[in-house]
C-alpha positions as a Markdown table, in Angstrom:
| # | Residue | x | y | z |
|---|---|---|---|---|
| 1 | Met | -14.4 | 165.6 | 246.2 |
| 2 | Asn | -16.8 | 164.7 | 243.4 |
| 3 | Asn | -17.4 | 160.9 | 243.1 |
| 4 | Thr | -19.3 | 161.3 | 239.8 |
| 5 | Phe | -17.4 | 160.2 | 236.8 |
| 6 | Lys | -17.8 | 162.9 | 234.2 |
| 7 | Phe | -17.1 | 161.4 | 230.8 |
| 8 | Lys | -16.6 | 164.8 | 229.0 |
| 9 | Gln | -14.2 | 165.9 | 231.6 |
| 10 | Phe | -12.3 | 162.6 | 231.3 |
| 11 | Ile | -12.0 | 163.0 | 227.6 |
| 12 | Val | -10.7 | 166.6 | 227.8 |
| 13 | Val | -8.2 | 165.7 | 230.5 |
| 14 | Met | -7.1 | 162.5 | 228.7 |
| 15 | Leu | -6.7 | 164.3 | 225.3 |
| 16 | Leu | -4.6 | 167.1 | 226.8 |
| 17 | Thr | -2.5 | 164.6 | 228.9 |
| 18 | Ser | -2.0 | 162.5 | 225.8 |
| 19 | Ile | -0.1 | 165.3 | 224.1 |
| 20 | Trp | 2.6 | 164.8 | 226.7 |
| 21 | Ile | 2.4 | 161.0 | 226.5 |
| 22 | His | 2.8 | 161.1 | 222.7 |
| 23 | Val | 5.8 | 163.3 | 222.8 |
| 24 | Ala | 7.5 | 161.4 | 225.7 |
| 25 | Glu | 6.9 | 158.0 | 224.2 |
| 26 | Val | 8.3 | 159.0 | 220.8 |
| 27 | Ala | 11.3 | 160.7 | 222.4 |
| 28 | Arg | 12.0 | 157.6 | 224.7 |
| 29 | Ala | 11.7 | 155.3 | 221.7 |
| 30 | Ile | 13.8 | 157.2 | 219.3 |
| 31 | Leu | 16.5 | 158.3 | 221.8 |
| 32 | Val | 16.8 | 155.2 | 224.0 |
| 33 | Ala | 14.7 | 152.2 | 223.1 |
| 34 | Phe | 15.4 | 152.0 | 219.4 |
| 35 | Pro | 19.1 | 152.1 | 219.7 |
| 36 | Met | 19.1 | 149.4 | 222.3 |
| 37 | Met | 16.7 | 147.3 | 220.3 |
| 38 | Glu | 18.8 | 147.8 | 217.1 |
| 39 | Ala | 21.9 | 146.5 | 218.9 |
| 40 | Phe | 19.9 | 143.6 | 220.4 |
| 41 | Tyr | 18.4 | 142.5 | 217.0 |
| 42 | Ala | 21.6 | 143.3 | 215.1 |
| 43 | Gly | 20.3 | 143.0 | 211.5 |
| 44 | Lys | 17.7 | 140.3 | 212.2 |
| 45 | Leu | 14.8 | 142.8 | 212.3 |
| 46 | Val | 14.1 | 146.4 | 211.3 |
| 47 | Val | 13.4 | 148.4 | 214.4 |
| 48 | Gly | 11.0 | 151.3 | 214.4 |
| 49 | Pro | 10.1 | 151.7 | 210.7 |
| 50 | Met | 8.4 | 155.0 | 210.2 |
| 51 | Ala | 5.4 | 154.1 | 208.0 |
| 52 | Val | 1.9 | 155.5 | 208.3 |
| 53 | Ser | 0.6 | 152.3 | 209.7 |
| 54 | Asn | 3.3 | 152.3 | 212.5 |
| 55 | Ala | 2.4 | 155.9 | 213.4 |
| 56 | Leu | -1.3 | 155.1 | 213.6 |
| 57 | Ile | -0.7 | 152.0 | 215.8 |
| 58 | Trp | 1.7 | 154.1 | 218.0 |
| 59 | Gly | -1.0 | 156.8 | 218.3 |
| 60 | Ile | -3.5 | 154.1 | 219.4 |
| 61 | Trp | -1.0 | 152.7 | 222.0 |
| 62 | Asp | -0.3 | 156.2 | 223.4 |
| 63 | Thr | -4.0 | 157.0 | 223.6 |
| 64 | Ile | -4.7 | 153.8 | 225.5 |
| 65 | Leu | -1.7 | 154.6 | 227.8 |
| 66 | Ala | -3.0 | 158.1 | 228.4 |
| 67 | Ser | -6.6 | 156.9 | 229.0 |
| 68 | Thr | -5.3 | 154.3 | 231.5 |
| 69 | Leu | -3.2 | 156.8 | 233.4 |
| 70 | Val | -6.0 | 159.4 | 233.6 |
| 71 | Phe | -8.6 | 156.9 | 234.6 |
| 72 | Ile | -6.4 | 155.4 | 237.3 |
| 73 | Tyr | -5.5 | 159.0 | 238.5 |
| 74 | Trp | -9.3 | 159.7 | 238.8 |
| 75 | Leu | -9.9 | 156.4 | 240.7 |
| 76 | Cys | -7.0 | 157.2 | 243.1 |
| 77 | Ala | -8.2 | 160.8 | 243.6 |
| 78 | Gln | -11.6 | 159.4 | 244.8 |
| 79 | Ser | -9.8 | 157.6 | 247.6 |
| 80 | Phe | -6.8 | 159.8 | 248.4 |
| 81 | Gly | -7.8 | 163.2 | 247.0 |
| 82 | His | -5.9 | 165.3 | 244.5 |
| 83 | Asn | -2.4 | 165.1 | 245.9 |
| 84 | Val | 1.2 | 163.8 | 245.5 |
| 85 | Lys | 0.2 | 160.3 | 246.8 |
| 86 | Thr | -2.4 | 160.0 | 244.0 |
| 87 | Ile | 0.1 | 161.2 | 241.4 |
| 88 | Val | 2.7 | 158.6 | 242.5 |
| 89 | Ile | 0.3 | 155.7 | 242.8 |
| 90 | Ser | -1.4 | 156.3 | 239.5 |
| 91 | Ala | 1.9 | 156.8 | 237.7 |
| 92 | Thr | 3.4 | 153.6 | 239.3 |
| 93 | Val | 0.3 | 151.4 | 238.6 |
| 94 | Thr | 0.0 | 152.6 | 235.0 |
| 95 | Cys | 3.7 | 152.2 | 234.3 |
| 96 | Met | 3.9 | 148.7 | 235.8 |
| 97 | Ala | 0.6 | 147.4 | 234.4 |
| 98 | Thr | 1.5 | 148.5 | 230.9 |
| 99 | Leu | 5.2 | 149.1 | 230.1 |
| 100 | Gly | 6.5 | 147.0 | 233.0 |
| 101 | Val | 4.4 | 144.0 | 231.9 |
| 102 | Phe | 5.4 | 144.6 | 228.3 |
| 103 | Trp | 9.2 | 144.5 | 229.1 |
| 104 | Ile | 8.9 | 141.6 | 231.5 |
| 105 | Gly | 7.1 | 139.7 | 228.8 |
| 106 | Ser | 9.6 | 140.8 | 226.2 |
| 107 | Val | 12.5 | 139.6 | 228.3 |
| 108 | Asn | 10.8 | 136.3 | 229.2 |
| 109 | Ser | 10.1 | 135.5 | 225.6 |
| 110 | Gly | 13.6 | 136.4 | 224.4 |
| 111 | Leu | 12.7 | 139.6 | 222.7 |
| 112 | Gly | 14.6 | 141.9 | 225.0 |
| 113 | Thr | 17.1 | 142.0 | 227.8 |
| 114 | Trp | 16.9 | 142.9 | 231.4 |
| 115 | Glu | 19.3 | 145.8 | 230.7 |
| 116 | Met | 16.6 | 147.1 | 228.3 |
| 117 | Ala | 13.9 | 146.6 | 230.9 |
| 118 | Val | 15.7 | 148.2 | 233.8 |
| 119 | Thr | 16.7 | 151.2 | 231.6 |
| 120 | Leu | 13.4 | 151.8 | 229.9 |
| 121 | Val | 10.8 | 151.2 | 232.7 |
| 122 | Pro | 12.2 | 153.9 | 235.0 |
| 123 | Ile | 12.2 | 156.4 | 232.2 |
| 124 | Ala | 8.6 | 155.4 | 231.4 |
| 125 | Trp | 7.8 | 155.8 | 235.1 |
| 126 | Phe | 9.1 | 159.3 | 235.1 |
| 127 | Glu | 7.0 | 160.1 | 232.0 |
| 128 | Met | 3.9 | 158.7 | 233.8 |
| 129 | Leu | 4.7 | 160.9 | 236.9 |
| 130 | Ile | 4.7 | 163.9 | 234.7 |
| 131 | Gly | 1.5 | 162.7 | 233.0 |
| 132 | Ala | -0.2 | 162.2 | 236.3 |
| 133 | Phe | 0.9 | 165.6 | 237.5 |
| 134 | Leu | -0.6 | 167.1 | 234.3 |
| 135 | Ala | -3.8 | 165.2 | 234.8 |
| 136 | Ser | -4.0 | 166.5 | 238.4 |
| 137 | Lys | -3.7 | 170.1 | 237.2 |
| 138 | Leu | -6.2 | 169.5 | 234.4 |
| 139 | Tyr | -8.7 | 167.9 | 236.7 |
| 140 | Ala | -8.4 | 170.9 | 239.0 |
| 141 | Arg | -9.0 | 173.3 | 236.1 |
| 142 | Tyr | -11.8 | 171.4 | 234.3 |
| 143 | Arg | -14.2 | 170.7 | 237.1 |
């Protein structure tokens, strides 16, 4: 196990993993989250407008999410090695520290429902499991 953080390796793994994160986030939003949010806001707010500014912000969000996942995967791999335990821990921590906190905050401030949170967070966790699995394979390949 190499304890040296290699920035170039991190960037390559993060960018390749982010392809999955971008696709999965867009699919989850369009297929599940937006319909739930549109029903919740019922004409009070336009949900998911597809303007260039929205796409750019979404791209930044997804890149931050991918960076977080890949970095936490690397940290876990330093302690536990490149294995299933590392994949599950990094996916769970990333999901709960980002999307879990987002949905708890949304529900707490009246901007969402528990139904939305308990539907969307497990889907996001599954996405993070796949992302962490991809990161594990990419780290093994780009040593």
